[in-house]
C-alpha positions as CSV (number, residue, x, y, z in Angstrom):
1,M,123.3,83.6,63.9
2,G,121.5,85.1,66.9
3,E,119.1,88.0,67.0
4,I,120.6,91.5,67.5
5,V,119.6,92.9,70.9
6,N,119.9,96.4,72.2
7,L,121.3,95.9,75.7
8,R,120.0,99.3,76.9
9,R,116.5,98.4,76.0
10,M,116.8,95.0,77.6
11,K,118.1,96.5,80.8
12,K,115.3,99.0,80.9
13,R,112.7,96.3,80.3
14,R,114.2,94.1,83.0
15,E,114.2,97.1,85.5
16,R,110.5,97.9,84.6
17,Q,109.6,94.2,85.2
18,E,111.4,94.2,88.6
19,A,109.7,97.5,89.6
20,A,106.3,96.1,88.7
21,A,107.0,92.9,90.7
22,E,108.0,95.0,93.7
23,A,104.9,97.2,93.3
24,K,102.7,94.1,93.3
25,Q,104.3,92.8,96.5
26,N,103.9,96.2,98.2
27,R,100.2,96.4,97.1
28,A,99.6,93.0,98.6
29,R,101.5,93.9,101.8
30,H,100.2,97.4,102.4
31,G,96.9,97.5,100.5
32,R,93.5,97.6,102.3
33,T,90.6,95.4,101.5
34,A,87.3,96.9,100.3
35,A,85.7,96.1,103.6
36,E,88.4,98.0,105.5
37,K,88.0,101.0,103.3
38,A,84.2,100.9,103.7
39,N,84.7,100.7,107.5
40,N,87.0,103.7,107.5
41,R,84.6,105.8,105.4
42,R,81.7,104.8,107.7
43,D,83.7,105.8,110.8
44,E,84.7,109.1,109.2
45,R,81.1,110.0,108.4
46,R,80.1,109.1,111.9
47,R,82.8,111.3,113.3
48,Q,81.9,114.2,111.1
49,A,78.2,113.8,112.1
50,L,79.1,113.9,115.8
51,L,81.2,117.0,115.3
52,D,78.5,118.7,113.3
53,A,76.0,117.9,116.0
54,V,78.0,119.7,118.7
55,R,79.3,122.5,116.6
56,R,78.2,125.9,117.8
57,G,76.8,128.4,115.3
58,D,78.1,131.9,114.7
59,D,74.8,133.4,115.8
60,G,75.9,133.5,119.2
């Protein structure tokens, strides 16, 4: 005779697997590479440095 299976647990397991597969696809589709992240960080630091250079002080 076959193994007794809890259908609720099987349904939850299947849904978790489907969600994980969808998450993997979304990460591949929308994720950024390490180089892109590094470029964005560099651009942000450059922008902040430019703003700091032209910022007026409160001494004024």
